[in-house]
N, C-alpha and C positions, 0 to 999 in steps of 0.2 A: 484771243488772248483778251483779258477784260482790262481796261485801264482804270487804275485807281483814280479815284475823284477825291479833291482836298479843297479846303477852304483857309485864307489867310485870316489874320486877326482883324485886318483894317477894311475887309470887304465883304458884302454879303453873298456875292457871286460864287458859284462853283467853278473849280478850275481842274484840268488834268494835264498831263504831259503828253504831247503828241509824239507818235511813232518818230524815231530817228534812226538812220543808218548808222551801224559803227564806223563807216568811214568817215561820215560828216562828225561824229562825237571825236575820233581821232583828230581831225582835221582841226578842230576849234581848240582841243586841248595842247596840241603842237603850236597854237598861236598865243596861248595865254600869257601875258605878262603883266600882272596888275600894277606895275610900276609906270607903265605906259598908257597914256590917255587911250590912245586908238586900240590897242589890245584890250582893255577894259571895255571900251564901247563896243567893240564888235563882239565880245562875249555876252554883253547884256543884252544886244540885239539879237544875238542867236537864241539865247534863252527864252527872249519872250516871243520870238517867232515859232519857238518849239513847246510854248504852253497855250492851251487853249481854253476857253471860257465858254461856258453854257449860255446860248441865249435862246431861250424858248427850248425848242426841241433839236438845236442845232448847235455843233460845236465850232466856234471860229477862234483862229489865232488871235492872241492878245496883241500882235503887232503883225502887220502885213510886211513880208520880207521886201527889202529895199525901199519903202515908203514910210512915210510918217503918219500911218493911220493905225489907232488903235482901238481895242474894242475891251471894256464896256467904254462908252463915252466919259470922257474925263479923267480916264487912268492915266493917260500921259502927263498930268500935271500932279499925280499923287505919287510924290517921291519915296514915300514910307512903303506903300504897296508894290511899287517897280522894285524897290530893293528887296522886299519878302520874297516875290516871286523868283527873282534872279538869284538870290540866295538859296532857296529851297532846290531851284533847279541844279545848282552847284553839288548841294548836300544828296539830293535824292537821285539825280540821274549821273552826272559826271563822277562823282566821287565813288559811289557805289558800282558803276560800271566798271571802273577801272580797278576798284578793289576785288570785285569778282574775278576780274581778269589775272590778276597777280595770284590767286589762290591755286 
């Protein structure tokens, strides 16, 4: 399966969604409550850990799981880009996956 690459308005880099198991997706969806800080933070971290950025010939996670290490350098301070990436993950992965499941 070829993973679709994409760009966001605020960055020059190319991104793609990392492969993720249906069990992990179901687990994160069951925890989502955007009225609670911890739940929102958990989803954003999950999304960024499952989005990859192209660095040369390699694909690297935007956020290293369980660590505060981000790629590309400086994106951790770019609120608009982080918001665009997490929103795109919600729209293109979470919503589409569960929409297909309900059909």
